[in-house]
C-alpha positions as CSV (number, residue, x, y, z in Angstrom):
1,F,0.0,0.0,0.2
2,I,3.1,2.1,0.5
3,K,3.9,1.6,-3.0
4,I,0.8,2.6,-4.2
5,G,0.8,6.1,-2.3
6,Q,4.6,6.3,-3.8
7,A,3.1,6.1,-7.1
8,L,0.3,8.7,-6.7
9,S,3.0,11.0,-5.0
10,T,4.6,11.5,-8.5
11,R,0.7,12.2,-10.3
12,P,-0.3,15.9,-9.7
13,D,-2.7,15.1,-12.6
14,M,-4.7,12.7,-10.3
15,V,-4.0,13.9,-6.9
16,P,-4.9,17.4,-5.3
17,A,-1.2,19.5,-3.9
18,P,-2.2,19.1,-0.2
19,Y,-2.3,15.2,-0.7
20,L,0.8,15.1,-3.0
21,A,2.5,16.7,-0.1
22,A,1.3,14.4,2.3
23,L,1.8,11.1,0.2
24,E,5.4,12.2,-0.7
25,R,6.7,11.3,2.9
26,M,6.3,7.8,1.6
27,Q,9.2,8.3,-0.8
28,D,11.9,8.0,2.1
29,E,10.6,8.8,5.3
30,V,8.5,6.1,6.6
31,A,8.8,5.1,10.1
32,P,12.2,3.0,10.6
33,V,13.0,-0.3,11.6
34,P,14.6,-0.3,15.0
35,F,18.2,-1.1,14.4
36,D,18.5,-4.3,16.4
37,E,16.2,-6.0,14.0
38,I,18.3,-4.2,10.9
39,R,21.3,-5.9,12.9
40,R,19.8,-9.3,13.1
41,V,19.0,-9.5,9.1
42,V,22.6,-8.4,8.1
43,E,23.9,-10.5,10.1
44,D,21.9,-13.6,8.8
45,E,22.3,-12.7,5.5
46,L,26.4,-11.9,5.8
47,G,27.4,-14.7,8.0
48,V,28.8,-12.5,10.2
49,R,28.6,-9.7,12.9
50,V,28.4,-6.2,11.9
51,D,31.2,-5.0,13.6
52,L,33.5,-7.6,11.8
53,A,32.3,-7.1,8.7
54,F,32.1,-3.2,8.7
55,A,34.6,-0.9,10.1
56,S,31.7,1.1,11.1
57,F,27.6,0.8,10.6
58,D,25.5,4.2,11.1
59,E,22.6,3.0,13.3
60,T,20.4,6.0,12.2
61,P,19.2,5.5,8.4
62,L,20.0,7.3,5.7
63,G,16.3,7.0,4.5
64,S,13.7,4.7,5.4
65,A,10.8,3.2,2.5
66,S,8.3,0.4,1.9
67,L,10.3,-2.5,1.6
68,A,13.8,-1.5,3.1
69,Q,16.1,0.8,4.6
70,V,19.8,2.3,3.9
71,H,22.3,2.9,6.3
72,R,25.5,4.5,5.7
73,A,28.9,2.2,6.5
74,T,32.4,1.7,5.9
75,L,34.2,-1.1,5.1
76,R,37.4,-2.8,6.4
77,D,39.3,-1.2,3.7
78,G,37.9,2.5,4.5
79,K,35.3,2.6,1.6
80,P,32.1,4.5,2.3
81,V,29.1,2.3,1.5
82,A,25.6,2.6,1.5
83,V,23.8,-0.9,2.7
84,K,20.2,-1.6,2.3
85,V,18.5,-3.6,4.4
86,Q,15.3,-5.3,3.5
87,R,12.8,-4.9,6.5
88,P,12.1,-8.0,8.5
89,G,9.2,-9.8,7.5
90,I,8.1,-7.7,4.4
91,A,7.9,-10.7,2.0
92,D,4.9,-11.8,3.8
93,S,3.3,-8.5,4.5
94,V,3.5,-7.9,0.4
95,R,2.2,-10.9,-0.3
96,E,-0.8,-10.4,2.1
97,D,-1.5,-7.0,0.8
98,L,-1.1,-8.3,-3.1
99,D,-3.6,-10.9,-2.2
100,A,-6.5,-8.1,-0.3
101,L,-5.8,-6.0,-3.6
102,M,-6.2,-8.8,-5.6
103,R,-9.5,-9.8,-3.9
104,L,-10.8,-6.2,-4.4
105,A,-9.8,-5.9,-8.2
106,G,-11.6,-9.3,-8.6
107,H,-15.0,-7.6,-7.1
108,A,-14.7,-4.6,-9.0
109,D,-14.1,-6.5,-12.5
110,R,-17.2,-8.4,-12.0
111,M,-19.5,-5.9,-10.2
112,T,-18.7,-3.1,-12.1
113,D,-18.7,-1.0,-15.3
114,L,-15.4,0.2,-15.0
115,G,-13.8,-2.9,-13.5
116,R,-15.3,-4.8,-16.8
117,R,-13.9,-2.0,-19.2
118,M,-10.4,-1.3,-17.1
119,R,-9.7,-5.1,-15.9
120,F,-7.9,-3.9,-12.7
121,A,-7.1,-8.0,-12.0
122,D,-4.9,-7.4,-14.7
123,W,-2.9,-4.1,-13.4
124,V,-2.5,-6.5,-9.7
125,H,-1.1,-9.1,-11.6
126,E,1.4,-7.2,-13.2
127,F,2.1,-5.2,-9.8
128,R,2.7,-8.8,-8.1
129,K,5.4,-9.6,-10.8
130,T,7.5,-6.6,-10.3
131,L,7.1,-6.0,-6.7
132,L,8.2,-9.5,-5.7
133,A,10.8,-9.4,-8.3
134,E,12.1,-6.0,-5.9
135,L,12.6,-8.4,-2.6
136,D,15.6,-10.0,-4.5
137,Y,18.7,-7.8,-4.0
138,H,20.7,-10.3,-5.8
139,A,18.7,-9.1,-9.2
140,E,18.8,-5.4,-7.9
141,A,22.8,-5.5,-8.0
142,E,22.5,-7.0,-11.3
143,N,20.4,-4.4,-12.7
144,L,22.5,-1.4,-11.0
145,V,25.7,-3.0,-13.2
146,R,23.7,-3.2,-16.4
147,F,22.1,0.3,-16.2
148,A,25.8,1.9,-15.2
149,T,26.5,0.6,-18.7
150,H,23.3,1.7,-20.3
151,F,24.4,5.0,-19.1
152,R,28.3,5.0,-20.1
153,D,27.4,8.3,-22.7
154,Y,25.7,10.2,-20.6
155,P,28.5,11.3,-17.8
156,E,25.6,13.4,-16.2
157,L,23.8,10.4,-15.1
158,Y,25.3,8.0,-12.2
159,V,24.2,4.4,-11.0
160,P,26.1,3.2,-7.7
161,R,28.2,0.0,-8.2
162,P,27.3,-2.8,-5.9
163,V,30.0,-4.4,-3.4
164,W,29.1,-8.0,-4.2
165,D,31.0,-9.9,-1.4
166,Y,28.5,-7.5,0.9
167,T,25.8,-8.4,-1.3
168,R,22.8,-11.2,-0.4
169,S,19.1,-11.5,-1.1
170,R,18.2,-9.1,1.5
171,V,21.0,-6.9,1.9
172,L,22.8,-5.0,-0.8
173,T,25.9,-3.3,-0.4
174,M,26.8,-0.3,-2.6
175,D,28.9,2.7,-3.6
176,L,27.8,5.7,-1.1
177,V,26.5,8.7,-2.9
178,T,25.7,11.8,-1.2
179,G,23.5,14.8,-2.8
180,T,20.3,16.8,-2.6
181,K,16.7,15.3,-3.8
182,V,15.7,16.8,-7.2
183,T,12.7,18.4,-5.5
184,E,14.9,20.0,-2.8
185,L,17.5,21.9,-4.7
186,S,17.6,25.6,-3.2
187,G,16.4,28.7,-5.2
188,L,20.1,30.0,-5.0
189,R,21.6,26.7,-6.5
190,R,18.9,26.8,-9.2
191,T,20.2,30.2,-10.3
192,E,23.8,29.5,-10.1
193,Q,24.0,26.1,-11.5
194,P,22.7,25.5,-15.0
195,L,20.6,22.2,-14.6
196,D,19.0,22.2,-18.1
197,R,22.1,20.2,-19.0
198,L,21.2,17.6,-16.3
199,A,17.7,17.4,-17.2
200,A,18.3,16.7,-20.8
201,A,20.6,14.2,-19.9
202,L,18.1,12.7,-17.8
203,M,15.0,12.9,-20.2
204,R,17.7,11.5,-23.1
205,G,18.7,8.7,-20.8
206,Y,14.9,7.6,-20.2
207,L,14.3,7.7,-23.8
208,D,17.2,5.5,-24.2
209,Q,16.0,3.2,-21.9
210,V,12.8,2.8,-23.7
211,F,13.6,2.9,-27.3
212,V,17.5,1.3,-27.5
213,H,17.9,-0.6,-24.3
214,G,14.4,-2.0,-24.4
215,E,14.2,-1.7,-20.4
216,I,13.6,1.2,-17.7
217,H,14.1,2.2,-14.2
218,A,10.4,1.9,-13.2
219,D,10.1,3.5,-9.9
220,P,11.7,7.4,-11.0
221,H,10.2,9.0,-8.0
222,P,12.1,12.1,-6.3
223,G,13.4,9.8,-3.5
224,N,15.2,7.9,-6.0
225,L,17.0,10.8,-7.6
226,L,19.7,12.5,-6.1
227,V,21.6,15.7,-7.3
228,T,25.4,14.8,-6.2
229,D,28.1,17.2,-4.9
230,D,29.9,17.1,-8.4
231,S,26.9,17.9,-10.2
232,R,25.6,14.9,-11.6
233,I,22.4,12.8,-11.2
234,A,22.3,9.5,-9.1
235,L,19.7,7.2,-9.8
236,F,18.8,4.8,-6.9
237,D,16.6,1.8,-6.4
238,L,16.6,-0.5,-9.4
239,G,14.7,-3.1,-7.9
240,M,11.6,-2.4,-9.9
241,V,12.4,-2.6,-13.7
């Protein structure tokens, strides 16, 4: 249901402005999971204690969303990384929510003219496939590598690389990227820094995804797009493609 809220938060054509502002909090400000639970997931997946695997691991998340939260950490060699950790029990919750949505969609398809015309059950079926695929972080790590290759002709666009030795089905470790959420750029920065080059690169990159590569980053809400300190656009969260 949070995923639906995230999708609606990017649709000013469908949702009034006050509701958009409320729904935007679902992009990266969902209530975080207590760190003890996060530690347990990381240690179960990596098979080693957090303090042995990492030189440091920040207990306060950088962001917290529907399926996971992200923590800043440092590897033993000093490399700063971001660690995406799946919420405990989220797979069962997702399946329960999807079953509820499918029941509602089935009723709507059978009992309403709109449902018979729109076939909501087909929408939920597609949603199920993409959402369950998001729960496998090995697949997301492969997406990061592939999309970085897709964008190699666009120096303005950046996709963080995974750290494979620290990546499992429920834990994804990748390069740490810092920057500003695209919707929170200050007026001064907009005035002093020409952003049309970044916007053009992002648009062209998306056109290439559709017409050249045949796959797209399908979750491009503002929480997944940062303008980095070196004036690039970083794309995150490539679980849904």
